[in-house]
GUKOL-37882 format. One record per residue (C-alpha): x, y, z; residue number from 0; residue in three letters. Coordinates in steps of 0.25 Angstrom, whole numbers, plus 5000, padded with zeros to 4 digits. Layout:
N
node u: X; v: Y; w: Z; num: NUM; residu: ALA .
...
This chain:
402
node u: 4990; v: 5015; w: 5093; num: 0; residu: UNK .
node u: 4974; v: 5012; w: 5096; num: 1; residu: UNK .
node u: 4971; v: 5020; w: 5087; num: 2; residu: UNK .
node u: 4977; v: 5015; w: 5077; num: 3; residu: UNK .
node u: 4975; v: 5000; w: 5081; num: 4; residu: UNK .
node u: 4959; v: 5001; w: 5081; num: 5; residu: UNK .
node u: 4960; v: 5008; w: 5066; num: 6; residu: UNK .
node u: 4967; v: 4995; w: 5061; num: 7; residu: UNK .
node u: 4957; v: 4987; w: 5069; num: 8; residu: UNK .
node u: 4946; v: 4996; w: 5060; num: 9; residu: UNK .
node u: 4953; v: 4993; w: 5048; num: 10; residu: UNK .
node u: 4953; v: 4978; w: 5049; num: 11; residu: UNK .
node u: 4938; v: 4977; w: 5055; num: 12; residu: UNK .
node u: 4935; v: 4985; w: 5042; num: 13; residu: UNK .
node u: 4943; v: 4975; w: 5034; num: 14; residu: UNK .
node u: 4935; v: 4963; w: 5039; num: 15; residu: UNK .
node u: 4923; v: 4969; w: 5038; num: 16; residu: UNK .
node u: 4925; v: 4973; w: 5025; num: 17; residu: UNK .
node u: 4932; v: 4958; w: 5022; num: 18; residu: UNK .
node u: 4920; v: 4951; w: 5026; num: 19; residu: UNK .
node u: 4911; v: 4961; w: 5019; num: 20; residu: UNK .
node u: 4919; v: 4954; w: 5005; num: 21; residu: UNK .
node u: 4917; v: 4941; w: 5011; num: 22; residu: UNK .
node u: 4902; v: 4941; w: 5014; num: 23; residu: UNK .
node u: 4903; v: 4948; w: 4999; num: 24; residu: UNK .
node u: 4910; v: 4940; w: 4993; num: 25; residu: UNK .
node u: 4920; v: 4950; w: 4986; num: 26; residu: UNK .
node u: 4935; v: 4955; w: 4988; num: 27; residu: UNK .
node u: 4938; v: 4962; w: 5001; num: 28; residu: UNK .
node u: 4946; v: 4971; w: 4992; num: 29; residu: UNK .
node u: 4937; v: 4983; w: 4989; num: 30; residu: UNK .
node u: 4930; v: 4981; w: 5002; num: 31; residu: UNK .
node u: 4944; v: 4983; w: 5010; num: 32; residu: UNK .
node u: 4946; v: 4994; w: 5002; num: 33; residu: UNK .
node u: 4930; v: 5001; w: 5006; num: 34; residu: UNK .
node u: 4934; v: 4997; w: 5021; num: 35; residu: UNK .
node u: 4946; v: 5006; w: 5018; num: 36; residu: UNK .
node u: 4936; v: 5015; w: 5011; num: 37; residu: UNK .
node u: 4926; v: 5017; w: 5023; num: 38; residu: UNK .
node u: 4937; v: 5015; w: 5037; num: 39; residu: UNK .
node u: 4944; v: 5025; w: 5030; num: 40; residu: UNK .
node u: 4947; v: 5042; w: 5036; num: 41; residu: UNK .
node u: 4936; v: 5045; w: 5021; num: 42; residu: UNK .
node u: 4924; v: 5037; w: 5025; num: 43; residu: UNK .
node u: 4925; v: 5032; w: 5040; num: 44; residu: UNK .
node u: 4933; v: 5044; w: 5046; num: 45; residu: UNK .
node u: 4924; v: 5054; w: 5038; num: 46; residu: UNK .
node u: 4912; v: 5048; w: 5045; num: 47; residu: UNK .
node u: 4918; v: 5049; w: 5058; num: 48; residu: UNK .
node u: 4922; v: 5033; w: 5059; num: 49; residu: UNK .
node u: 4934; v: 5026; w: 5063; num: 50; residu: UNK .
node u: 4942; v: 5026; w: 5051; num: 51; residu: UNK .
node u: 4954; v: 5019; w: 5049; num: 52; residu: UNK .
node u: 4965; v: 5029; w: 5044; num: 53; residu: UNK .
node u: 4974; v: 5029; w: 5032; num: 54; residu: UNK .
node u: 4986; v: 5029; w: 5039; num: 55; residu: UNK .
node u: 5001; v: 5023; w: 5035; num: 56; residu: UNK .
node u: 5002; v: 5011; w: 5044; num: 57; residu: UNK .
node u: 4987; v: 5006; w: 5035; num: 58; residu: UNK .
node u: 4994; v: 5010; w: 5022; num: 59; residu: UNK .
node u: 5007; v: 5002; w: 5027; num: 60; residu: UNK .
node u: 4996; v: 4990; w: 5030; num: 61; residu: UNK .
node u: 4991; v: 4993; w: 5017; num: 62; residu: UNK .
node u: 5005; v: 4993; w: 5010; num: 63; residu: UNK .
node u: 5007; v: 4979; w: 5015; num: 64; residu: UNK .
node u: 4996; v: 4975; w: 5010; num: 65; residu: UNK .
node u: 4999; v: 4978; w: 4995; num: 66; residu: UNK .
node u: 5012; v: 4971; w: 4998; num: 67; residu: UNK .
node u: 5009; v: 4958; w: 5002; num: 68; residu: UNK .
node u: 4998; v: 4957; w: 4993; num: 69; residu: UNK .
node u: 5009; v: 4958; w: 4982; num: 70; residu: UNK .
node u: 5017; v: 4950; w: 4990; num: 71; residu: UNK .
node u: 5008; v: 4941; w: 4987; num: 72; residu: UNK .
node u: 5006; v: 4943; w: 4974; num: 73; residu: UNK .
node u: 5021; v: 4940; w: 4970; num: 74; residu: UNK .
node u: 5018; v: 4928; w: 4978; num: 75; residu: UNK .
node u: 5009; v: 4922; w: 4967; num: 76; residu: UNK .
node u: 5019; v: 4927; w: 4956; num: 77; residu: UNK .
node u: 5031; v: 4921; w: 4955; num: 78; residu: UNK .
node u: 5042; v: 4926; w: 4946; num: 79; residu: UNK .
node u: 5045; v: 4915; w: 4938; num: 80; residu: UNK .
node u: 5029; v: 4917; w: 4937; num: 81; residu: UNK .
node u: 5033; v: 4931; w: 4930; num: 82; residu: UNK .
node u: 5044; v: 4930; w: 4922; num: 83; residu: UNK .
node u: 5035; v: 4918; w: 4917; num: 84; residu: UNK .
node u: 5024; v: 4929; w: 4912; num: 85; residu: UNK .
node u: 5034; v: 4943; w: 4911; num: 86; residu: UNK .
node u: 5028; v: 4941; w: 4897; num: 87; residu: UNK .
node u: 5014; v: 4941; w: 4900; num: 88; residu: UNK .
node u: 5016; v: 4950; w: 4913; num: 89; residu: UNK .
node u: 5021; v: 4960; w: 4900; num: 90; residu: UNK .
node u: 5009; v: 4960; w: 4893; num: 91; residu: UNK .
node u: 4998; v: 4962; w: 4903; num: 92; residu: UNK .
node u: 5006; v: 4975; w: 4909; num: 93; residu: UNK .
node u: 5007; v: 4982; w: 4899; num: 94; residu: UNK .
node u: 4992; v: 4978; w: 4893; num: 95; residu: UNK .
node u: 4990; v: 4984; w: 4908; num: 96; residu: UNK .
node u: 4998; v: 4993; w: 4907; num: 97; residu: UNK .
node u: 4996; v: 4999; w: 4892; num: 98; residu: UNK .
node u: 4979; v: 4998; w: 4897; num: 99; residu: UNK .
node u: 4975; v: 5004; w: 4908; num: 100; residu: UNK .
node u: 4988; v: 5017; w: 4911; num: 101; residu: UNK .
node u: 4984; v: 5022; w: 4899; num: 102; residu: UNK .
node u: 4970; v: 5021; w: 4903; num: 103; residu: UNK .
node u: 4973; v: 5027; w: 4915; num: 104; residu: UNK .
node u: 4980; v: 5039; w: 4911; num: 105; residu: UNK .
node u: 4971; v: 5041; w: 4898; num: 106; residu: UNK .
node u: 4960; v: 5044; w: 4910; num: 107; residu: UNK .
node u: 4966; v: 5053; w: 4917; num: 108; residu: UNK .
node u: 4970; v: 5060; w: 4903; num: 109; residu: UNK .
node u: 4956; v: 5058; w: 4901; num: 110; residu: UNK .
node u: 4950; v: 5063; w: 4914; num: 111; residu: UNK .
node u: 4960; v: 5078; w: 4909; num: 112; residu: UNK .
node u: 4972; v: 5072; w: 4919; num: 113; residu: UNK .
node u: 4986; v: 5077; w: 4915; num: 114; residu: UNK .
node u: 4995; v: 5067; w: 4913; num: 115; residu: UNK .
node u: 5000; v: 5063; w: 4925; num: 116; residu: UNK .
node u: 4989; v: 5062; w: 4933; num: 117; residu: UNK .
node u: 4982; v: 5052; w: 4921; num: 118; residu: UNK .
node u: 4996; v: 5044; w: 4923; num: 119; residu: UNK .
node u: 4994; v: 5041; w: 4938; num: 120; residu: UNK .
node u: 4978; v: 5038; w: 4934; num: 121; residu: UNK .
node u: 4984; v: 5030; w: 4925; num: 122; residu: UNK .
node u: 4993; v: 5022; w: 4935; num: 123; residu: UNK .
node u: 4981; v: 5019; w: 4945; num: 124; residu: UNK .
node u: 4971; v: 5013; w: 4934; num: 125; residu: UNK .
node u: 4983; v: 5006; w: 4929; num: 126; residu: UNK .
node u: 4989; v: 4999; w: 4942; num: 127; residu: UNK .
node u: 4979; v: 4987; w: 4948; num: 128; residu: UNK .
node u: 4981; v: 4984; w: 4961; num: 129; residu: UNK .
node u: 4991; v: 4974; w: 4963; num: 130; residu: UNK .
node u: 4986; v: 4970; w: 4977; num: 131; residu: UNK .
node u: 4970; v: 4972; w: 4975; num: 132; residu: UNK .
node u: 4972; v: 4962; w: 4963; num: 133; residu: UNK .
node u: 4980; v: 4951; w: 4970; num: 134; residu: UNK .
node u: 4972; v: 4950; w: 4982; num: 135; residu: UNK .
node u: 4961; v: 4949; w: 4975; num: 136; residu: UNK .
node u: 4969; v: 4939; w: 4964; num: 137; residu: UNK .
node u: 4972; v: 4929; w: 4978; num: 138; residu: UNK .
node u: 4957; v: 4932; w: 4983; num: 139; residu: UNK .
node u: 4950; v: 4926; w: 4972; num: 140; residu: UNK .
node u: 4960; v: 4916; w: 4971; num: 141; residu: UNK .
node u: 4965; v: 4921; w: 4956; num: 142; residu: UNK .
node u: 4977; v: 4921; w: 4958; num: 143; residu: UNK .
node u: 4979; v: 4905; w: 4955; num: 144; residu: UNK .
node u: 4972; v: 4908; w: 4941; num: 145; residu: UNK .
node u: 4978; v: 4913; w: 4928; num: 146; residu: UNK .
node u: 4972; v: 4926; w: 4927; num: 147; residu: UNK .
node u: 4981; v: 4929; w: 4941; num: 148; residu: UNK .
node u: 4995; v: 4929; w: 4932; num: 149; residu: UNK .
node u: 4991; v: 4942; w: 4924; num: 150; residu: UNK .
node u: 4985; v: 4949; w: 4934; num: 151; residu: UNK .
node u: 4998; v: 4948; w: 4942; num: 152; residu: UNK .
node u: 5008; v: 4948; w: 4931; num: 153; residu: UNK .
node u: 5000; v: 4962; w: 4926; num: 154; residu: UNK .
node u: 5001; v: 4966; w: 4940; num: 155; residu: UNK .
node u: 5015; v: 4965; w: 4942; num: 156; residu: UNK .
node u: 5016; v: 4971; w: 4929; num: 157; residu: UNK .
node u: 5006; v: 4984; w: 4937; num: 158; residu: UNK .
node u: 5014; v: 4984; w: 4948; num: 159; residu: UNK .
node u: 5027; v: 4985; w: 4939; num: 160; residu: UNK .
node u: 5023; v: 4996; w: 4931; num: 161; residu: UNK .
node u: 5017; v: 5006; w: 4942; num: 162; residu: UNK .
node u: 5030; v: 5006; w: 4947; num: 163; residu: UNK .
node u: 5036; v: 5013; w: 4932; num: 164; residu: UNK .
node u: 5024; v: 5019; w: 4934; num: 165; residu: UNK .
node u: 5024; v: 5024; w: 4948; num: 166; residu: UNK .
node u: 5038; v: 5028; w: 4946; num: 167; residu: UNK .
node u: 5034; v: 5038; w: 4933; num: 168; residu: UNK .
node u: 5022; v: 5045; w: 4940; num: 169; residu: UNK .
node u: 5027; v: 5047; w: 4954; num: 170; residu: UNK .
node u: 5037; v: 5059; w: 4946; num: 171; residu: UNK .
node u: 5026; v: 5062; w: 4937; num: 172; residu: UNK .
node u: 5017; v: 5068; w: 4947; num: 173; residu: UNK .
node u: 5031; v: 5071; w: 4958; num: 174; residu: UNK .
node u: 5031; v: 5082; w: 4945; num: 175; residu: UNK .
node u: 5043; v: 5075; w: 4939; num: 176; residu: UNK .
node u: 5053; v: 5075; w: 4951; num: 177; residu: UNK .
node u: 5064; v: 5067; w: 4947; num: 178; residu: UNK .
node u: 5061; v: 5067; w: 4934; num: 179; residu: UNK .
node u: 5065; v: 5054; w: 4925; num: 180; residu: UNK .
node u: 5077; v: 5050; w: 4935; num: 181; residu: UNK .
node u: 5068; v: 5050; w: 4945; num: 182; residu: UNK .
node u: 5060; v: 5041; w: 4939; num: 183; residu: UNK .
node u: 5069; v: 5032; w: 4934; num: 184; residu: UNK .
node u: 5078; v: 5030; w: 4947; num: 185; residu: UNK .
node u: 5062; v: 5026; w: 4954; num: 186; residu: UNK .
node u: 5060; v: 5016; w: 4942; num: 187; residu: UNK .
node u: 5075; v: 5012; w: 4946; num: 188; residu: UNK .
node u: 5072; v: 5010; w: 4959; num: 189; residu: UNK .
node u: 5059; v: 5001; w: 4957; num: 190; residu: UNK .
node u: 5063; v: 4994; w: 4945; num: 191; residu: UNK .
node u: 5077; v: 4988; w: 4954; num: 192; residu: UNK .
node u: 5071; v: 4985; w: 4966; num: 193; residu: UNK .
node u: 5061; v: 4978; w: 4960; num: 194; residu: UNK .
node u: 5074; v: 4972; w: 4951; num: 195; residu: UNK .
node u: 5079; v: 4967; w: 4966; num: 196; residu: UNK .
node u: 5065; v: 4961; w: 4969; num: 197; residu: UNK .
node u: 5065; v: 4953; w: 4956; num: 198; residu: UNK .
node u: 5079; v: 4947; w: 4957; num: 199; residu: UNK .
node u: 5077; v: 4944; w: 4971; num: 200; residu: UNK .
node u: 5064; v: 4935; w: 4967; num: 201; residu: UNK .
node u: 5072; v: 4929; w: 4957; num: 202; residu: UNK .
node u: 5084; v: 4924; w: 4963; num: 203; residu: UNK .
node u: 5079; v: 4923; w: 4980; num: 204; residu: UNK .
node u: 5069; v: 4914; w: 4979; num: 205; residu: UNK .
node u: 5079; v: 4906; w: 4990; num: 206; residu: UNK .
node u: 5076; v: 4919; w: 4998; num: 207; residu: UNK .
node u: 5064; v: 4918; w: 4998; num: 208; residu: UNK .
node u: 5063; v: 4907; w: 4999; num: 209; residu: UNK .
node u: 5074; v: 4906; w: 5013; num: 210; residu: UNK .
node u: 5064; v: 4920; w: 5019; num: 211; residu: UNK .
node u: 5053; v: 4911; w: 5022; num: 212; residu: UNK .
node u: 5059; v: 4899; w: 5025; num: 213; residu: UNK .
node u: 5054; v: 4896; w: 5039; num: 214; residu: UNK .
node u: 5043; v: 4890; w: 5046; num: 215; residu: UNK .
node u: 5039; v: 4900; w: 5054; num: 216; residu: UNK .
node u: 5026; v: 4906; w: 5048; num: 217; residu: UNK .
node u: 5026; v: 4918; w: 5055; num: 218; residu: UNK .
node u: 5041; v: 4922; w: 5053; num: 219; residu: UNK .
node u: 5038; v: 4915; w: 5036; num: 220; residu: UNK .
node u: 5028; v: 4928; w: 5035; num: 221; residu: UNK .
node u: 5038; v: 4937; w: 5044; num: 222; residu: UNK .
node u: 5047; v: 4935; w: 5032; num: 223; residu: UNK .
node u: 5039; v: 4936; w: 5021; num: 224; residu: UNK .
node u: 5034; v: 4950; w: 5026; num: 225; residu: UNK .
node u: 5048; v: 4954; w: 5028; num: 226; residu: UNK .
node u: 5052; v: 4950; w: 5016; num: 227; residu: UNK .
node u: 5041; v: 4957; w: 5008; num: 228; residu: UNK .
node u: 5037; v: 4967; w: 5015; num: 229; residu: UNK .
node u: 5052; v: 4975; w: 5015; num: 230; residu: UNK .
node u: 5053; v: 4973; w: 5003; num: 231; residu: UNK .
node u: 5039; v: 4980; w: 4998; num: 232; residu: UNK .
node u: 5045; v: 4991; w: 5009; num: 233; residu: UNK .
node u: 5056; v: 4992; w: 5000; num: 234; residu: UNK .
node u: 5051; v: 4992; w: 4988; num: 235; residu: UNK .
node u: 5041; v: 5003; w: 4992; num: 236; residu: UNK .
node u: 5052; v: 5011; w: 4998; num: 237; residu: UNK .
node u: 5060; v: 5012; w: 4983; num: 238; residu: UNK .
node u: 5047; v: 5018; w: 4977; num: 239; residu: UNK .
node u: 5044; v: 5003; w: 4972; num: 240; residu: UNK .
node u: 5031; v: 4996; w: 4971; num: 241; residu: UNK .
node u: 5032; v: 4989; w: 4985; num: 242; residu: UNK .
node u: 5021; v: 4978; w: 4978; num: 243; residu: UNK .
node u: 5027; v: 4974; w: 4967; num: 244; residu: UNK .
node u: 5041; v: 4972; w: 4978; num: 245; residu: UNK .
node u: 5029; v: 4963; w: 4986; num: 246; residu: UNK .
node u: 5025; v: 4956; w: 4973; num: 247; residu: UNK .
node u: 5040; v: 4950; w: 4972; num: 248; residu: UNK .
node u: 5045; v: 4948; w: 4984; num: 249; residu: UNK .
node u: 5032; v: 4939; w: 4983; num: 250; residu: UNK .
node u: 5037; v: 4934; w: 4970; num: 251; residu: UNK .
node u: 5049; v: 4931; w: 4977; num: 252; residu: UNK .
node u: 5042; v: 4922; w: 4989; num: 253; residu: UNK .
node u: 5033; v: 4914; w: 4976; num: 254; residu: UNK .
node u: 5046; v: 4905; w: 4974; num: 255; residu: UNK .
node u: 5050; v: 4903; w: 4988; num: 256; residu: UNK .
node u: 5041; v: 4892; w: 4990; num: 257; residu: UNK .
node u: 5035; v: 4901; w: 5001; num: 258; residu: UNK .
node u: 5023; v: 4907; w: 4993; num: 259; residu: UNK .
node u: 5011; v: 4896; w: 4999; num: 260; residu: UNK .
node u: 5017; v: 4899; w: 5015; num: 261; residu: UNK .
node u: 5017; v: 4913; w: 5012; num: 262; residu: UNK .
node u: 5005; v: 4914; w: 5006; num: 263; residu: UNK .
node u: 4999; v: 4906; w: 5016; num: 264; residu: UNK .
node u: 5005; v: 4914; w: 5029; num: 265; residu: UNK .
node u: 5004; v: 4929; w: 5022; num: 266; residu: UNK .
node u: 4989; v: 4929; w: 5014; num: 267; residu: UNK .
node u: 4982; v: 4934; w: 5030; num: 268; residu: UNK .
node u: 4996; v: 4946; w: 5031; num: 269; residu: UNK .
node u: 4992; v: 4949; w: 5016; num: 270; residu: UNK .
node u: 4978; v: 4951; w: 5017; num: 271; residu: UNK .
node u: 4978; v: 4960; w: 5028; num: 272; residu: UNK .
node u: 4986; v: 4968; w: 5023; num: 273; residu: UNK .
node u: 4979; v: 4968; w: 5011; num: 274; residu: UNK .
node u: 4967; v: 4971; w: 5016; num: 275; residu: UNK .
node u: 4972; v: 4984; w: 5024; num: 276; residu: UNK .
node u: 4980; v: 4988; w: 5008; num: 277; residu: UNK .
node u: 4963; v: 4987; w: 5004; num: 278; residu: UNK .
node u: 4959; v: 4994; w: 5017; num: 279; residu: UNK .
node u: 4970; v: 5005; w: 5014; num: 280; residu: UNK .
node u: 4966; v: 5010; w: 5000; num: 281; residu: UNK .
node u: 4952; v: 5012; w: 5005; num: 282; residu: UNK .
node u: 4956; v: 5019; w: 5017; num: 283; residu: UNK .
node u: 4964; v: 5030; w: 5007; num: 284; residu: UNK .
node u: 4950; v: 5032; w: 4998; num: 285; residu: UNK .
node u: 4943; v: 5045; w: 5001; num: 286; residu: UNK .
node u: 4929; v: 5043; w: 4993; num: 287; residu: UNK .
node u: 4926; v: 5055; w: 4993; num: 288; residu: UNK .
node u: 4938; v: 5059; w: 4984; num: 289; residu: UNK .
node u: 4932; v: 5049; w: 4975; num: 290; residu: UNK .
node u: 4922; v: 5058; w: 4969; num: 291; residu: UNK .
node u: 4934; v: 5066; w: 4962; num: 292; residu: UNK .
node u: 4939; v: 5055; w: 4958; num: 293; residu: UNK .
node u: 4925; v: 5050; w: 4951; num: 294; residu: UNK .
node u: 4927; v: 5050; w: 4936; num: 295; residu: UNK .
node u: 4942; v: 5046; w: 4934; num: 296; residu: UNK .
node u: 4937; v: 5034; w: 4943; num: 297; residu: UNK .
node u: 4925; v: 5031; w: 4934; num: 298; residu: UNK .
node u: 4931; v: 5033; w: 4923; num: 299; residu: UNK .
node u: 4945; v: 5025; w: 4929; num: 300; residu: UNK .
node u: 4935; v: 5014; w: 4934; num: 301; residu: UNK .
node u: 4926; v: 5011; w: 4921; num: 302; residu: UNK .
node u: 4939; v: 5011; w: 4909; num: 303; residu: UNK .
node u: 4952; v: 5005; w: 4918; num: 304; residu: UNK .
node u: 4943; v: 4994; w: 4924; num: 305; residu: UNK .
node u: 4938; v: 4988; w: 4909; num: 306; residu: UNK .
node u: 4955; v: 4991; w: 4903; num: 307; residu: UNK .
node u: 4961; v: 4985; w: 4916; num: 308; residu: UNK .
node u: 4953; v: 4972; w: 4913; num: 309; residu: UNK .
node u: 4956; v: 4973; w: 4897; num: 310; residu: UNK .
node u: 4970; v: 4975; w: 4899; num: 311; residu: UNK .
node u: 4971; v: 4961; w: 4910; num: 312; residu: UNK .
node u: 4962; v: 4953; w: 4900; num: 313; residu: UNK .
node u: 4975; v: 4957; w: 4890; num: 314; residu: UNK .
node u: 4984; v: 4955; w: 4902; num: 315; residu: UNK .
node u: 4977; v: 4941; w: 4906; num: 316; residu: UNK .
node u: 4977; v: 4937; w: 4888; num: 317; residu: UNK .
node u: 4991; v: 4938; w: 4889; num: 318; residu: UNK .
node u: 4993; v: 4929; w: 4898; num: 319; residu: UNK .
node u: 4985; v: 4920; w: 4889; num: 320; residu: UNK .
node u: 4973; v: 4919; w: 4898; num: 321; residu: UNK .
node u: 4960; v: 4916; w: 4894; num: 322; residu: UNK .
node u: 4949; v: 4928; w: 4893; num: 323; residu: UNK .
node u: 4941; v: 4927; w: 4904; num: 324; residu: UNK .
node u: 4955; v: 4924; w: 4915; num: 325; residu: UNK .
node u: 4961; v: 4937; w: 4907; num: 326; residu: UNK .
node u: 4948; v: 4944; w: 4909; num: 327; residu: UNK .
node u: 4951; v: 4940; w: 4924; num: 328; residu: UNK .
node u: 4965; v: 4946; w: 4923; num: 329; residu: UNK .
node u: 4957; v: 4959; w: 4919; num: 330; residu: UNK .
node u: 4948; v: 4959; w: 4930; num: 331; residu: UNK .
node u: 4960; v: 4955; w: 4941; num: 332; residu: UNK .
node u: 4967; v: 4970; w: 4936; num: 333; residu: UNK .
node u: 4956; v: 4980; w: 4938; num: 334; residu: UNK .
node u: 4958; v: 4980; w: 4953; num: 335; residu: UNK .
node u: 4968; v: 4995; w: 4959; num: 336; residu: UNK .
node u: 4973; v: 4998; w: 4971; num: 337; residu: UNK .
node u: 4986; v: 5000; w: 4979; num: 338; residu: UNK .
node u: 4996; v: 5006; w: 4966; num: 339; residu: UNK .
node u: 4984; v: 5015; w: 4961; num: 340; residu: UNK .
node u: 4984; v: 5021; w: 4976; num: 341; residu: UNK .
node u: 4998; v: 5022; w: 4976; num: 342; residu: UNK .
node u: 4996; v: 5032; w: 4962; num: 343; residu: UNK .
node u: 4988; v: 5040; w: 4967; num: 344; residu: UNK .
node u: 4994; v: 5044; w: 4980; num: 345; residu: UNK .
node u: 5004; v: 5047; w: 4970; num: 346; residu: UNK .
node u: 4995; v: 5055; w: 4964; num: 347; residu: UNK .
node u: 4993; v: 5062; w: 4977; num: 348; residu: UNK .
node u: 5005; v: 5068; w: 4977; num: 349; residu: UNK .
node u: 5004; v: 5075; w: 4963; num: 350; residu: UNK .
node u: 5000; v: 5090; w: 4960; num: 351; residu: UNK .
node u: 4988; v: 5090; w: 4955; num: 352; residu: UNK .
node u: 4975; v: 5091; w: 4958; num: 353; residu: UNK .
node u: 4972; v: 5076; w: 4950; num: 354; residu: UNK .
node u: 4983; v: 5071; w: 4958; num: 355; residu: UNK .
node u: 4981; v: 5075; w: 4971; num: 356; residu: UNK .
node u: 4965; v: 5071; w: 4971; num: 357; residu: UNK .
node u: 4960; v: 5064; w: 4959; num: 358; residu: UNK .
node u: 4969; v: 5053; w: 4956; num: 359; residu: UNK .
node u: 4969; v: 5048; w: 4973; num: 360; residu: UNK .
node u: 4954; v: 5049; w: 4972; num: 361; residu: UNK .
node u: 4955; v: 5040; w: 4958; num: 362; residu: UNK .
node u: 4965; v: 5032; w: 4963; num: 363; residu: UNK .
node u: 4957; v: 5027; w: 4976; num: 364; residu: UNK .
node u: 4944; v: 5026; w: 4972; num: 365; residu: UNK .
node u: 4947; v: 5017; w: 4959; num: 366; residu: UNK .
node u: 4955; v: 5008; w: 4968; num: 367; residu: UNK .
node u: 4942; v: 5008; w: 4974; num: 368; residu: UNK .
node u: 4935; v: 5004; w: 4964; num: 369; residu: UNK .
node u: 4943; v: 4996; w: 4955; num: 370; residu: UNK .
node u: 4949; v: 4988; w: 4968; num: 371; residu: UNK .
node u: 4933; v: 4984; w: 4970; num: 372; residu: UNK .
node u: 4931; v: 4981; w: 4956; num: 373; residu: UNK .
node u: 4941; v: 4973; w: 4952; num: 374; residu: UNK .
node u: 4941; v: 4962; w: 4963; num: 375; residu: UNK .
node u: 4926; v: 4963; w: 4960; num: 376; residu: UNK .
node u: 4929; v: 4958; w: 4946; num: 377; residu: UNK .
node u: 4939; v: 4951; w: 4950; num: 378; residu: UNK .
node u: 4928; v: 4943; w: 4959; num: 379; residu: UNK .
node u: 4917; v: 4945; w: 4948; num: 380; residu: UNK .
node u: 4927; v: 4941; w: 4936; num: 381; residu: UNK .
node u: 4918; v: 4928; w: 4932; num: 382; residu: UNK .
node u: 4905; v: 4937; w: 4930; num: 383; residu: UNK .
node u: 4916; v: 4945; w: 4922; num: 384; residu: UNK .
node u: 4919; v: 4935; w: 4914; num: 385; residu: UNK .
node u: 4906; v: 4931; w: 4911; num: 386; residu: UNK .
node u: 4902; v: 4946; w: 4908; num: 387; residu: UNK .
node u: 4914; v: 4947; w: 4898; num: 388; residu: UNK .
node u: 4914; v: 4933; w: 4893; num: 389; residu: UNK .
node u: 4899; v: 4932; w: 4892; num: 390; residu: UNK .
node u: 4898; v: 4930; w: 4874; num: 391; residu: UNK .
node u: 4910; v: 4919; w: 4877; num: 392; residu: UNK .
node u: 4909; v: 4907; w: 4878; num: 393; residu: UNK .
node u: 4912; v: 4901; w: 4891; num: 394; residu: UNK .
node u: 4925; v: 4894; w: 4885; num: 395; residu: UNK .
node u: 4929; v: 4906; w: 4885; num: 396; residu: UNK .
node u: 4927; v: 4913; w: 4899; num: 397; residu: UNK .
node u: 4932; v: 4899; w: 4903; num: 398; residu: UNK .
node u: 4944; v: 4899; w: 4894; num: 399; residu: UNK .
node u: 4958; v: 4897; w: 4903; num: 400; residu: UNK .
node u: 4951; v: 4896; w: 4917; num: 401; residu: UNK .
């Protein structure tokens, strides 16, 4: 017990130091939390004979709570009425995002001589943006209240729903088609049945969501909120459904309850602690030595998929009738990759080919690291990017709609 407590103490020391460095440098804390995890993990500190943090089940569980709470807060900002009102825009922006980025990832894999299933895994890794990282950065930069947040959040919702279908299909393919189309159909039926129940609860359960948190004591208020979102996310995961999507729906339920501002005020510190552990955990599982095996696909993917995401996000922003400059911000906001890419990599590691077992997981951790850092920096420096992109146009065009 003492050793475990010391290990967690070491984790929080590293988080505190990297957070302080980020503040001093004026950078987002996210990539530095990831760097802290790499340095303090078994593949760097451990190999140097220094104290290190092991990638165990407890830290993985705490990281999972970070994902759940980040997506819960995302749902708080995205009410069901807002989702219905912009449903057609979400669909159009999401289809463009899917149609550009998933085929591009598949094409990169085929270009490298990989099989179709291996290429499909690569396609999923480069397609799905990180809801956790994007949401945290939107909040940190204050974009959450700006017009560009709506297409970003809408596209993230579309991606999370699309990835549920994707994971059901590729799981069957990677495991050799066990169960065939019948197994895929059952998985999809369970997933969408569960999400359908959540949708109904959000649609008709506003009074229930309100009564659950209708209490003055702050401690009881926090515990009740967590007692709803965490079990629902856990049930979703047990059924093979994205816990992130489930937490998002719960957040939408509470968004119309009249308690949204109080939830944000009381739970933000809790969310930020677990979110920090999540980003640290991403780095913890990264072995820098294995990245050399994936250097070529990694470099190719970064060079090709970064502008592809920006372009598809820009088109998504224009779908919402945003100005050119705000649409560019939408594209920049979709660049970070993260948690779902690592889920796909873990699935690939259970495959039967060397590419699945070794190259794709190494590629995924390197890709997530690069794209999370690059994406947050691009969002932070969006004003500079706008000036570079629109340097040949008048200020009126650049600032239009702002």
